[in-house]
PQR file of N, CA, C, O and H, with PARSE charges and radii, in Angstrom:
ATOM      1  N   MET A   1      21.820 -29.293  14.907 -0.4000 1.5000
ATOM      2  CA  MET A   1      22.277 -28.248  15.910 -0.0000 2.0000
ATOM      3  C   MET A   1      22.479 -28.971  17.372  0.5500 1.7000
ATOM      4  O   MET A   1      22.962 -28.367  18.330 -0.5500 1.4000
ATOM      5  N   ILE A   2      22.027 -30.410  17.425 -0.4000 1.5000
ATOM      6  CA  ILE A   2      22.209 -30.833  19.144 -0.0000 2.0000
ATOM      7  C   ILE A   2      23.702 -31.577  18.567  0.5500 1.7000
ATOM      8  O   ILE A   2      24.669 -31.475  19.321 -0.5500 1.4000
ATOM      9  H   ILE A   2      21.634 -30.901  16.646  0.4000 1.0000
ATOM     10  N   THR A   3      23.883 -32.296  17.280 -0.4000 1.5000
ATOM     11  CA  THR A   3      25.206 -32.734  16.736 -0.0000 2.0000
ATOM     12  C   THR A   3      26.460 -31.554  16.946  0.5500 1.7000
ATOM     13  O   THR A   3      27.457 -31.814  17.621 -0.5500 1.4000
ATOM     14  H   THR A   3      23.097 -32.378  16.668  0.4000 1.0000
ATOM     15  N   ASN A   4      26.313 -30.601  16.459 -0.4000 1.5000
ATOM     16  CA  ASN A   4      26.847 -29.337  16.666 -0.0000 2.0000
ATOM     17  C   ASN A   4      27.580 -28.717  17.741  0.5500 1.7000
ATOM     18  O   ASN A   4      28.549 -27.962  17.816 -0.5500 1.4000
ATOM     19  H   ASN A   4      25.503 -30.391  15.911  0.4000 1.0000
ATOM     20  N   GLN A   5      26.474 -29.519  18.877 -0.4000 1.5000
ATOM     21  CA  GLN A   5      26.488 -28.468  19.894 -0.0000 2.0000
ATOM     22  C   GLN A   5      26.236 -27.241  19.914  0.5500 1.7000
ATOM     23  O   GLN A   5      26.946 -26.511  20.605 -0.5500 1.4000
ATOM     24  H   GLN A   5      25.687 -30.132  18.816  0.4000 1.0000
ATOM     25  N   LEU A   6      25.157 -26.705  19.158 -0.4000 1.5000
ATOM     26  CA  LEU A   6      25.031 -25.148  18.640 -0.0000 2.0000
ATOM     27  C   LEU A   6      23.875 -25.110  20.074  0.5500 1.7000
ATOM     28  O   LEU A   6      23.516 -26.114  20.690 -0.5500 1.4000
ATOM     29  H   LEU A   6      24.580 -27.298  18.597  0.4000 1.0000
ATOM     30  N   TYR A   7      23.462 -23.737  20.361 -0.4000 1.5000
ATOM     31  CA  TYR A   7      22.753 -23.448  21.399 -0.0000 2.0000
ATOM     32  C   TYR A   7      22.066 -22.348  20.854  0.5500 1.7000
ATOM     33  O   TYR A   7      22.985 -21.587  20.553 -0.5500 1.4000
ATOM     34  H   TYR A   7      23.753 -22.922  19.861  0.4000 1.0000
ATOM     35  N   MET A   8      20.797 -21.691  20.481 -0.4000 1.5000
ATOM     36  CA  MET A   8      20.023 -20.689  19.755 -0.0000 2.0000
ATOM     37  C   MET A   8      19.155 -20.077  21.127  0.5500 1.7000
ATOM     38  O   MET A   8      18.732 -20.787  22.039 -0.5500 1.4000
ATOM     39  H   MET A   8      20.050 -22.309  20.726  0.4000 1.0000
ATOM     40  N   LYS A   9      19.043 -18.967  21.057 -0.4000 1.5000
ATOM     41  CA  LYS A   9      17.915 -18.418  21.965 -0.0000 2.0000
ATOM     42  C   LYS A   9      18.052 -17.300  21.338  0.5500 1.7000
ATOM     43  O   LYS A   9      19.047 -16.689  20.950 -0.5500 1.4000
ATOM     44  H   LYS A   9      19.387 -18.390  20.316  0.4000 1.0000
ATOM     45  N   GLY A  10      16.175 -16.959  21.241 -0.4000 1.5000
ATOM     46  CA  GLY A  10      15.763 -16.150  20.364 -0.0000 2.0000
ATOM     47  C   GLY A  10      15.093 -14.769  22.098  0.5500 1.7000
ATOM     48  O   GLY A  10      15.120 -15.098  23.284 -0.5500 1.4000
ATOM     49  H   GLY A  10      15.367 -17.455  21.557  0.4000 1.0000
ATOM     50  N   PHE A  11      14.735 -13.740  21.682 -0.4000 1.5000
ATOM     51  CA  PHE A  11      13.801 -13.006  21.984 -0.0000 2.0000
ATOM     52  C   PHE A  11      12.738 -12.101  21.613  0.5500 1.7000
ATOM     53  O   PHE A  11      13.085 -11.103  20.983 -0.5500 1.4000
ATOM     54  H   PHE A  11      14.713 -13.473  20.718  0.4000 1.0000
ATOM     55  N   LEU A  12      11.436 -12.259  21.895 -0.4000 1.5000
ATOM     56  CA  LEU A  12      10.459 -12.157  21.571 -0.0000 2.0000
ATOM     57  C   LEU A  12       9.746 -11.372  22.015  0.5500 1.7000
ATOM     58  O   LEU A  12       8.944 -11.796  22.846 -0.5500 1.4000
ATOM     59  H   LEU A  12      11.154 -13.070  22.407  0.4000 1.0000
ATOM     60  N   VAL A  13       9.711  -9.859  21.663 -0.4000 1.5000
ATOM     61  CA  VAL A  13       8.787  -9.097  22.023 -0.0000 2.0000
ATOM     62  C   VAL A  13       7.485  -8.813  22.793  0.5500 1.7000
ATOM     63  O   VAL A  13       7.198  -8.035  23.703 -0.5500 1.4000
ATOM     64  H   VAL A  13      10.363  -9.514  20.987  0.4000 1.0000
ATOM     65  N   SER A  14       6.824  -9.706  22.109 -0.4000 1.5000
ATOM     66  CA  SER A  14       5.638 -10.019  22.340 -0.0000 2.0000
ATOM     67  C   SER A  14       4.905 -10.815  23.626  0.5500 1.7000
ATOM     68  O   SER A  14       3.712 -10.745  23.922 -0.5500 1.4000
ATOM     69  H   SER A  14       7.056 -10.338  21.369  0.4000 1.0000
ATOM     70  N   TYR A  15       6.125 -11.722  24.421 -0.4000 1.5000
ATOM     71  CA  TYR A  15       6.451 -12.215  25.179 -0.0000 2.0000
ATOM     72  C   TYR A  15       6.272 -11.315  26.418  0.5500 1.7000
ATOM     73  O   TYR A  15       5.628 -11.701  27.394 -0.5500 1.4000
ATOM     74  H   TYR A  15       7.094 -11.779  24.181  0.4000 1.0000
ATOM     75  N   TRP A  16       6.960  -9.896  26.342 -0.4000 1.5000
ATOM     76  CA  TRP A  16       7.347  -9.298  27.260 -0.0000 2.0000
ATOM     77  C   TRP A  16       5.839  -8.061  26.832  0.5500 1.7000
ATOM     78  O   TRP A  16       6.086  -7.055  27.498 -0.5500 1.4000
ATOM     79  H   TRP A  16       7.483  -9.582  25.549  0.4000 1.0000
ATOM     80  N   SER A  17       4.776  -7.872  26.194 -0.4000 1.5000
ATOM     81  CA  SER A  17       3.884  -7.474  25.725 -0.0000 2.0000
ATOM     82  C   SER A  17       3.201  -6.667  27.494  0.5500 1.7000
ATOM     83  O   SER A  17       3.036  -5.469  27.727 -0.5500 1.4000
ATOM     84  H   SER A  17       4.576  -8.688  25.653  0.4000 1.0000
ATOM     85  N   ASP A  18       3.006  -7.592  28.224 -0.4000 1.5000
ATOM     86  CA  ASP A  18       2.361  -6.798  29.720 -0.0000 2.0000
ATOM     87  C   ASP A  18       3.232  -5.697  30.222  0.5500 1.7000
ATOM     88  O   ASP A  18       2.718  -5.140  31.191 -0.5500 1.4000
ATOM     89  H   ASP A  18       3.141  -8.565  28.034  0.4000 1.0000
ATOM     90  N   ARG A  19       4.247  -5.266  29.913 -0.4000 1.5000
ATOM     91  CA  ARG A  19       5.167  -4.675  30.763 -0.0000 2.0000
ATOM     92  C   ARG A  19       5.832  -3.335  29.581  0.5500 1.7000
ATOM     93  O   ARG A  19       6.843  -2.640  29.683 -0.5500 1.4000
ATOM     94  H   ARG A  19       4.665  -5.719  29.125  0.4000 1.0000
ATOM     95  N   ALA A  20       5.047  -3.371  28.789 -0.4000 1.5000
ATOM     96  CA  ALA A  20       5.256  -2.228  27.562 -0.0000 2.0000
ATOM     97  C   ALA A  20       5.254  -0.725  28.128  0.5500 1.7000
ATOM     98  O   ALA A  20       6.027   0.170  27.788 -0.5500 1.4000
ATOM     99  H   ALA A  20       4.226  -3.936  28.707  0.4000 1.0000
ATOM    100  N   MET A  21       4.371  -0.658  28.925 -0.4000 1.5000
ATOM    101  CA  MET A  21       4.311   0.700  29.607 -0.0000 2.0000
ATOM    102  C   MET A  21       5.739   1.408  30.312  0.5500 1.7000
ATOM    103  O   MET A  21       6.292   2.508  30.313 -0.5500 1.4000
ATOM    104  H   MET A  21       3.743  -1.386  29.202  0.4000 1.0000
ATOM    105  N   GLU A  22       5.924   0.226  30.824 -0.4000 1.5000
ATOM    106  CA  GLU A  22       7.137   0.338  31.606 -0.0000 2.0000
ATOM    107  C   GLU A  22       8.210   0.501  30.920  0.5500 1.7000
ATOM    108  O   GLU A  22       9.044   1.216  31.475 -0.5500 1.4000
ATOM    109  H   GLU A  22       5.475  -0.667  30.823  0.4000 1.0000
ATOM    110  N   ALA A  23       8.529   0.035  29.766 -0.4000 1.5000
ATOM    111  CA  ALA A  23       9.595  -0.056  28.629 -0.0000 2.0000
ATOM    112  C   ALA A  23       9.545   1.422  28.274  0.5500 1.7000
ATOM    113  O   ALA A  23      10.522   2.152  28.437 -0.5500 1.4000
ATOM    114  H   ALA A  23       7.851  -0.546  29.315  0.4000 1.0000
ATOM    115  N   ILE A  24       7.868   2.034  27.569 -0.4000 1.5000
ATOM    116  CA  ILE A  24       7.851   3.301  27.132 -0.0000 2.0000
ATOM    117  C   ILE A  24       8.153   4.111  28.204  0.5500 1.7000
ATOM    118  O   ILE A  24       8.555   5.199  27.792 -0.5500 1.4000
ATOM    119  H   ILE A  24       7.074   1.441  27.437  0.4000 1.0000
ATOM    120  N   GLN A  25       8.127   4.038  29.435 -0.4000 1.5000
ATOM    121  CA  GLN A  25       8.626   5.184  30.441 -0.0000 2.0000
ATOM    122  C   GLN A  25       9.696   5.516  30.727  0.5500 1.7000
ATOM    123  O   GLN A  25      10.209   6.634  30.780 -0.5500 1.4000
ATOM    124  H   GLN A  25       7.800   3.154  29.769  0.4000 1.0000
ATOM    125  N   GLN A  26      10.236   4.111  31.009 -0.4000 1.5000
ATOM    126  CA  GLN A  26      11.945   3.735  30.931 -0.0000 2.0000
ATOM    127  C   GLN A  26      12.575   4.418  29.876  0.5500 1.7000
ATOM    128  O   GLN A  26      13.585   5.071  30.137 -0.5500 1.4000
ATOM    129  H   GLN A  26       9.820   3.203  30.966  0.4000 1.0000
ATOM    130  N   ASN A  27      12.124   4.370  28.679 -0.4000 1.5000
ATOM    131  CA  ASN A  27      12.997   5.072  27.616 -0.0000 2.0000
ATOM    132  C   ASN A  27      12.684   6.420  27.425  0.5500 1.7000
ATOM    133  O   ASN A  27      13.588   6.969  26.796 -0.5500 1.4000
ATOM    134  H   ASN A  27      11.304   3.838  28.468  0.4000 1.0000
ATOM    135  N   LEU A  28      11.473   7.419  27.806 -0.4000 1.5000
ATOM    136  CA  LEU A  28      11.332   8.295  27.770 -0.0000 2.0000
ATOM    137  C   LEU A  28      11.910   9.116  29.371  0.5500 1.7000
ATOM    138  O   LEU A  28      11.673  10.319  29.490 -0.5500 1.4000
ATOM    139  H   LEU A  28      10.739   6.972  28.318  0.4000 1.0000
ATOM    140  N   GLN A  29      12.365   8.657  30.074 -0.4000 1.5000
ATOM    141  CA  GLN A  29      13.179   8.841  31.278 -0.0000 2.0000
ATOM    142  C   GLN A  29      14.927   9.304  31.068  0.5500 1.7000
ATOM    143  O   GLN A  29      15.661  10.172  31.541 -0.5500 1.4000
ATOM    144  H   GLN A  29      12.557   7.681  29.977  0.4000 1.0000
ATOM    145  N   TRP A  30      15.064   8.173  30.078 -0.4000 1.5000
ATOM    146  CA  TRP A  30      16.486   7.811  29.061 -0.0000 2.0000
ATOM    147  C   TRP A  30      16.757   9.232  28.197  0.5500 1.7000
ATOM    148  O   TRP A  30      17.679   9.992  28.493 -0.5500 1.4000
ATOM    149  H   TRP A  30      14.467   7.468  29.694  0.4000 1.0000
ATOM    150  N   MET A  31      15.854   9.475  27.122 -0.4000 1.5000
ATOM    151  CA  MET A  31      15.727  10.690  26.615 -0.0000 2.0000
ATOM    152  C   MET A  31      15.979  11.812  27.099  0.5500 1.7000
ATOM    153  O   MET A  31      16.906  12.505  26.681 -0.5500 1.4000
ATOM    154  H   MET A  31      15.105   8.858  26.881  0.4000 1.0000
ATOM    155  N   LYS A  32      15.069  12.215  28.202 -0.4000 1.5000
ATOM    156  CA  LYS A  32      15.104  13.501  28.996 -0.0000 2.0000
ATOM    157  C   LYS A  32      16.567  13.585  29.619  0.5500 1.7000
ATOM    158  O   LYS A  32      17.126  14.681  29.603 -0.5500 1.4000
ATOM    159  H   LYS A  32      14.316  11.652  28.542  0.4000 1.0000
ATOM    160  N   GLU A  33      17.211  12.489  30.165 -0.4000 1.5000
ATOM    161  CA  GLU A  33      18.130  12.514  30.637 -0.0000 2.0000
ATOM    162  C   GLU A  33      19.214  12.649  29.823  0.5500 1.7000
ATOM    163  O   GLU A  33      20.260  13.164  30.218 -0.5500 1.4000
ATOM    164  H   GLU A  33      16.756  11.598  30.178  0.4000 1.0000
ATOM    165  N   GLY A  34      19.046  12.210  28.671 -0.4000 1.5000
ATOM    166  CA  GLY A  34      20.469  12.143  27.619 -0.0000 2.0000
ATOM    167  C   GLY A  34      20.730  10.938  27.482  0.5500 1.7000
ATOM    168  O   GLY A  34      21.243  10.670  26.396 -0.5500 1.4000
ATOM    169  H   GLY A  34      18.196  11.792  28.351  0.4000 1.0000
ATOM    170  N   ASN A  35      20.529   9.851  28.373 -0.4000 1.5000
ATOM    171  CA  ASN A  35      21.192   8.962  27.861 -0.0000 2.0000
ATOM    172  C   ASN A  35      21.245   8.182  26.905  0.5500 1.7000
ATOM    173  O   ASN A  35      22.165   7.470  26.503 -0.5500 1.4000
ATOM    174  H   ASN A  35      20.113  10.069  29.256  0.4000 1.0000
ATOM    175  N   LEU A  36      19.372   8.461  26.246 -0.4000 1.5000
ATOM    176  CA  LEU A  36      19.280   7.631  24.807 -0.0000 2.0000
ATOM    177  C   LEU A  36      19.276   8.540  23.805  0.5500 1.7000
ATOM    178  O   LEU A  36      18.445   9.413  23.556 -0.5500 1.4000
ATOM    179  H   LEU A  36      18.624   9.039  26.572  0.4000 1.0000
ATOM    180  N   GLN A  37      20.522   8.186  23.123 -0.4000 1.5000
ATOM    181  CA  GLN A  37      20.325   9.323  21.553 -0.0000 2.0000
ATOM    182  C   GLN A  37      19.822   8.482  20.502  0.5500 1.7000
ATOM    183  O   GLN A  37      19.593   7.273  20.473 -0.5500 1.4000
ATOM    184  H   GLN A  37      21.197   7.476  23.326  0.4000 1.0000
ATOM    185  N   PHE A  38      19.726   9.214  19.812 -0.4000 1.5000
ATOM    186  CA  PHE A  38      19.209   8.837  18.514 -0.0000 2.0000
ATOM    187  C   PHE A  38      20.106   9.139  17.058  0.5500 1.7000
ATOM    188  O   PHE A  38      21.012   9.935  17.302 -0.5500 1.4000
ATOM    189  H   PHE A  38      19.912  10.197  19.836  0.4000 1.0000
ATOM    190  N   LYS A  39      20.088   8.824  16.011 -0.4000 1.5000
ATOM    191  CA  LYS A  39      21.090   9.348  15.210 -0.0000 2.0000
ATOM    192  C   LYS A  39      19.642   9.491  14.048  0.5500 1.7000
ATOM    193  O   LYS A  39      18.692   8.717  14.166 -0.5500 1.4000
ATOM    194  H   LYS A  39      19.352   8.176  15.813  0.4000 1.0000
ATOM    195  N   GLU A  40      19.674  10.586  12.957 -0.4000 1.5000
ATOM    196  CA  GLU A  40      19.048  10.519  11.925 -0.0000 2.0000
ATOM    197  C   GLU A  40      19.496  11.552  11.021  0.5500 1.7000
ATOM    198  O   GLU A  40      19.999  12.565  11.509 -0.5500 1.4000
ATOM    199  H   GLU A  40      20.446  11.215  12.861  0.4000 1.0000
ATOM    200  N   THR A  41      19.360  11.412   9.531 -0.4000 1.5000
ATOM    201  CA  THR A  41      20.035  12.130   8.416 -0.0000 2.0000
ATOM    202  C   THR A  41      18.688  12.990   7.739  0.5500 1.7000
ATOM    203  O   THR A  41      17.763  12.329   7.267 -0.5500 1.4000
ATOM    204  H   THR A  41      18.951  10.590   9.135  0.4000 1.0000
ATOM    205  N   THR A  42      18.648  14.186   7.725 -0.4000 1.5000
ATOM    206  CA  THR A  42      17.597  15.159   7.546 -0.0000 2.0000
ATOM    207  C   THR A  42      17.708  15.575   6.130  0.5500 1.7000
ATOM    208  O   THR A  42      18.656  16.300   5.827 -0.5500 1.4000
ATOM    209  H   THR A  42      19.400  14.723   8.107  0.4000 1.0000
ATOM    210  N   THR A  43      16.850  15.205   5.213 -0.4000 1.5000
ATOM    211  CA  THR A  43      16.709  15.738   3.771 -0.0000 2.0000
ATOM    212  C   THR A  43      15.857  16.761   3.695  0.5500 1.7000
ATOM    213  O   THR A  43      15.024  16.511   4.566 -0.5500 1.4000
ATOM    214  H   THR A  43      16.080  14.616   5.459  0.4000 1.0000
ATOM    215  N   VAL A  44      15.428  18.229   2.934 -0.4000 1.5000
ATOM    216  CA  VAL A  44      15.040  18.798   2.915 -0.0000 2.0000
ATOM    217  C   VAL A  44      14.266  19.001   1.394  0.5500 1.7000
ATOM    218  O   VAL A  44      14.754  19.144   0.273 -0.5500 1.4000
ATOM    219  H   VAL A  44      16.105  18.432   2.226  0.4000 1.0000
ATOM    220  N   GLY A  45      13.406  18.971   1.676 -0.4000 1.5000
ATOM    221  CA  GLY A  45      12.688  19.640   0.173 -0.0000 2.0000
ATOM    222  C   GLY A  45      12.145  18.233  -0.155  0.5500 1.7000
ATOM    223  O   GLY A  45      12.789  17.185  -0.086 -0.5500 1.4000
ATOM    224  H   GLY A  45      13.009  18.855   2.587  0.4000 1.0000
ATOM    225  N   PHE A  46      11.011  18.361  -0.480 -0.4000 1.5000
ATOM    226  CA  PHE A  46      10.232  17.647  -1.311 -0.0000 2.0000
ATOM    227  C   PHE A  46      10.726  16.888  -2.796  0.5500 1.7000
ATOM    228  O   PHE A  46      10.709  15.666  -2.945 -0.5500 1.4000
ATOM    229  H   PHE A  46      10.488  19.211  -0.536  0.4000 1.0000
ATOM    230  N   GLU A  47      11.054  17.618  -3.583 -0.4000 1.5000
ATOM    231  CA  GLU A  47      12.281  17.907  -4.663 -0.0000 2.0000
ATOM    232  C   GLU A  47      13.421  16.734  -4.454  0.5500 1.7000
ATOM    233  O   GLU A  47      13.676  15.944  -5.363 -0.5500 1.4000
ATOM    234  H   GLU A  47      11.068  18.610  -3.462  0.4000 1.0000
ATOM    235  N   ASN A  48      14.181  16.686  -2.984 -0.4000 1.5000
ATOM    236  CA  ASN A  48      15.242  15.836  -2.904 -0.0000 2.0000
ATOM    237  C   ASN A  48      15.053  14.634  -2.328  0.5500 1.7000
ATOM    238  O   ASN A  48      15.920  14.010  -1.715 -0.5500 1.4000
ATOM    239  H   ASN A  48      13.973  17.328  -2.246  0.4000 1.0000
ATOM    240  N   MET A  49      13.350  14.114  -2.605 -0.4000 1.5000
ATOM    241  CA  MET A  49      13.251  12.685  -2.120 -0.0000 2.0000
ATOM    242  C   MET A  49      13.832  12.008  -2.793  0.5500 1.7000
ATOM    243  O   MET A  49      14.734  11.438  -2.179 -0.5500 1.4000
ATOM    244  H   MET A  49      12.646  14.621  -3.102  0.4000 1.0000
ATOM    245  N   THR A  50      13.766  11.736  -3.925 -0.4000 1.5000
ATOM    246  CA  THR A  50      14.817  11.039  -4.598 -0.0000 2.0000
ATOM    247  C   THR A  50      15.515  10.800  -3.934  0.5500 1.7000
ATOM    248  O   THR A  50      15.331   9.798  -3.244 -0.5500 1.4000
ATOM    249  H   THR A  50      13.033  12.199  -4.423  0.4000 1.0000
ATOM    250  N   ALA A  51      16.862  11.690  -3.748 -0.4000 1.5000
ATOM    251  CA  ALA A  51      18.012  11.335  -3.594 -0.0000 2.0000
ATOM    252  C   ALA A  51      18.197  11.239  -1.977  0.5500 1.7000
ATOM    253  O   ALA A  51      19.263  11.028  -1.398 -0.5500 1.4000
ATOM    254  H   ALA A  51      17.012  12.505  -4.308  0.4000 1.0000
ATOM    255  N   ALA A  52      17.016  11.427  -1.424 -0.4000 1.5000
ATOM    256  CA  ALA A  52      16.844  10.374  -0.075 -0.0000 2.0000
ATOM    257  C   ALA A  52      16.725   8.658  -0.083  0.5500 1.7000
ATOM    258  O   ALA A  52      17.128   7.874   0.777 -0.5500 1.4000
ATOM    259  H   ALA A  52      16.150  11.598  -1.894  0.4000 1.0000
ATOM    260  N   LEU A  53      16.241   8.460  -0.974 -0.4000 1.5000
ATOM    261  CA  LEU A  53      15.255   6.941  -1.141 -0.0000 2.0000
ATOM    262  C   LEU A  53      17.087   6.226  -2.125  0.5500 1.7000
ATOM    263  O   LEU A  53      17.560   5.107  -1.929 -0.5500 1.4000
ATOM    264  H   LEU A  53      15.914   9.097  -1.673  0.4000 1.0000
ATOM    265  N   ILE A  54      17.559   7.067  -2.871 -0.4000 1.5000
ATOM    266  CA  ILE A  54      18.814   6.427  -2.965 -0.0000 2.0000
ATOM    267  C   ILE A  54      20.222   6.566  -2.014  0.5500 1.7000
ATOM    268  O   ILE A  54      21.253   5.901  -2.121 -0.5500 1.4000
ATOM    269  H   ILE A  54      17.175   7.976  -3.030  0.4000 1.0000
ATOM    270  N   GLY A  55      19.945   7.552  -1.141 -0.4000 1.5000
ATOM    271  CA  GLY A  55      21.031   7.369  -0.257 -0.0000 2.0000
ATOM    272  C   GLY A  55      20.518   6.452   0.558  0.5500 1.7000
ATOM    273  O   GLY A  55      21.433   5.782   1.037 -0.5500 1.4000
ATOM    274  H   GLY A  55      19.108   8.092  -1.054  0.4000 1.0000
ATOM    275  N   ILE A  56      19.270   6.055   1.002 -0.4000 1.5000
ATOM    276  CA  ILE A  56      19.058   5.139   1.693 -0.0000 2.0000
ATOM    277  C   ILE A  56      19.764   3.773   1.243  0.5500 1.7000
ATOM    278  O   ILE A  56      20.618   3.109   1.830 -0.5500 1.4000
ATOM    279  H   ILE A  56      18.527   6.599   0.612  0.4000 1.0000
ATOM    280  N   LEU A  57      19.215   3.595   0.174 -0.4000 1.5000
ATOM    281  CA  LEU A  57      20.093   2.063  -0.918 -0.0000 2.0000
ATOM    282  C   LEU A  57      21.385   2.182  -1.071  0.5500 1.7000
ATOM    283  O   LEU A  57      22.200   1.323  -1.407 -0.5500 1.4000
ATOM    284  H   LEU A  57      18.521   4.134  -0.303  0.4000 1.0000
ATOM    285  N   ASN A  58      21.521   3.156  -0.839 -0.4000 1.5000
ATOM    286  CA  ASN A  58      23.323   3.198  -1.033 -0.0000 2.0000
ATOM    287  C   ASN A  58      23.830   2.967   0.560  0.5500 1.7000
ATOM    288  O   ASN A  58      25.016   2.816   0.853 -0.5500 1.4000
ATOM    289  H   ASN A  58      20.859   3.854  -0.565  0.4000 1.0000
ATOM    290  N   GLY A  59      23.008   2.966   1.289 -0.4000 1.5000
ATOM    291  CA  GLY A  59      23.609   3.222   2.921 -0.0000 2.0000
ATOM    292  C   GLY A  59      24.176   4.647   3.476  0.5500 1.7000
ATOM    293  O   GLY A  59      24.757   4.883   4.535 -0.5500 1.4000
ATOM    294  H   GLY A  59      22.044   3.088   1.051  0.4000 1.0000
ATOM    295  N   ASP A  60      23.858   5.414   2.536 -0.4000 1.5000
ATOM    296  CA  ASP A  60      24.663   6.871   2.802 -0.0000 2.0000
ATOM    297  C   ASP A  60      24.130   7.781   4.107  0.5500 1.7000
ATOM    298  O   ASP A  60      24.749   8.744   4.559 -0.5500 1.4000
ATOM    299  H   ASP A  60      23.387   5.222   1.675  0.4000 1.0000
ATOM    300  N   ASN A  61      22.778   7.246   4.646 -0.4000 1.5000
ATOM    301  CA  ASN A  61      22.269   7.574   5.940 -0.0000 2.0000
ATOM    302  C   ASN A  61      22.442   7.048   7.319  0.5500 1.7000
ATOM    303  O   ASN A  61      22.651   5.863   7.576 -0.5500 1.4000
ATOM    304  H   ASN A  61      22.275   6.463   4.278  0.4000 1.0000
ATOM    305  N   THR A  62      22.336   8.056   8.234 -0.4000 1.5000
ATOM    306  CA  THR A  62      23.240   6.973   9.394 -0.0000 2.0000
ATOM    307  C   THR A  62      21.722   7.448  10.796  0.5500 1.7000
ATOM    308  O   THR A  62      21.289   8.477  11.315 -0.5500 1.4000
ATOM    309  H   THR A  62      22.166   9.020   8.025  0.4000 1.0000
ATOM    310  N   GLY A  63      21.373   5.689  10.868 -0.4000 1.5000
ATOM    311  CA  GLY A  63      20.273   5.770  11.829 -0.0000 2.0000
ATOM    312  C   GLY A  63      18.776   6.465  10.725  0.5500 1.7000
ATOM    313  O   GLY A  63      18.754   6.279   9.509 -0.5500 1.4000
ATOM    314  H   GLY A  63      21.725   4.853  10.446  0.4000 1.0000
ATOM    315  N   LYS A  64      17.788   7.153  11.397 -0.4000 1.5000
ATOM    316  CA  LYS A  64      16.392   6.884  10.639 -0.0000 2.0000
ATOM    317  C   LYS A  64      16.976   8.364   9.259  0.5500 1.7000
ATOM    318  O   LYS A  64      17.850   9.225   9.146 -0.5500 1.4000
ATOM    319  H   LYS A  64      17.805   7.305  12.385  0.4000 1.0000
ATOM    320  N   ALA A  65      16.024   7.932   8.652 -0.4000 1.5000
ATOM    321  CA  ALA A  65      16.125   8.897   7.465 -0.0000 2.0000
ATOM    322  C   ALA A  65      14.631   9.577   7.384  0.5500 1.7000
ATOM    323  O   ALA A  65      13.559   9.002   7.196 -0.5500 1.4000
ATOM    324  H   ALA A  65      15.315   7.233   8.744  0.4000 1.0000
ATOM    325  N   VAL A  66      14.972  11.437   7.649 -0.4000 1.5000
ATOM    326  CA  VAL A  66      13.545  11.727   7.504 -0.0000 2.0000
ATOM    327  C   VAL A  66      13.964  12.865   6.330  0.5500 1.7000
ATOM    328  O   VAL A  66      15.052  13.398   6.113 -0.5500 1.4000
ATOM    329  H   VAL A  66      15.843  11.904   7.802  0.4000 1.0000
ATOM    330  N   VAL A  67      12.435  13.046   5.545 -0.4000 1.5000
ATOM    331  CA  VAL A  67      12.632  14.107   5.001 -0.0000 2.0000
ATOM    332  C   VAL A  67      11.608  15.278   5.079  0.5500 1.7000
ATOM    333  O   VAL A  67      10.402  15.105   4.904 -0.5500 1.4000
ATOM    334  H   VAL A  67      11.551  12.613   5.721  0.4000 1.0000
ATOM    335  N   LYS A  68      12.193  16.516   5.363 -0.4000 1.5000
ATOM    336  CA  LYS A  68      11.364  17.324   5.777 -0.0000 2.0000
ATOM    337  C   LYS A  68      11.018  18.203   4.433  0.5500 1.7000
ATOM    338  O   LYS A  68      11.803  18.814   3.708 -0.5500 1.4000
ATOM    339  H   LYS A  68      13.173  16.657   5.505  0.4000 1.0000
ATOM    340  N   VAL A  69       9.505  18.062   4.326 -0.4000 1.5000
ATOM    341  CA  VAL A  69       8.663  18.685   3.025 -0.0000 2.0000
ATOM    342  C   VAL A  69       8.138  19.896   3.639  0.5500 1.7000
ATOM    343  O   VAL A  69       7.435  20.665   2.983 -0.5500 1.4000
ATOM    344  H   VAL A  69       8.867  17.565   4.915  0.4000 1.0000
TER
END
């Protein structure tokens, strides 16, 4: 790393664990304001669970994959 002048820096969430509640409150506020949005792919029915898993493995889903039973 030194001979190639490569600089590497990481982010450890556990380092900021004392501010966890602050982060949760801020995220909730952003969700209520509509500034924080998430995507999910919903599959309906227990019988379609296999298709949902195959879709995850194929990359067909967007964001979180949810199966409603």
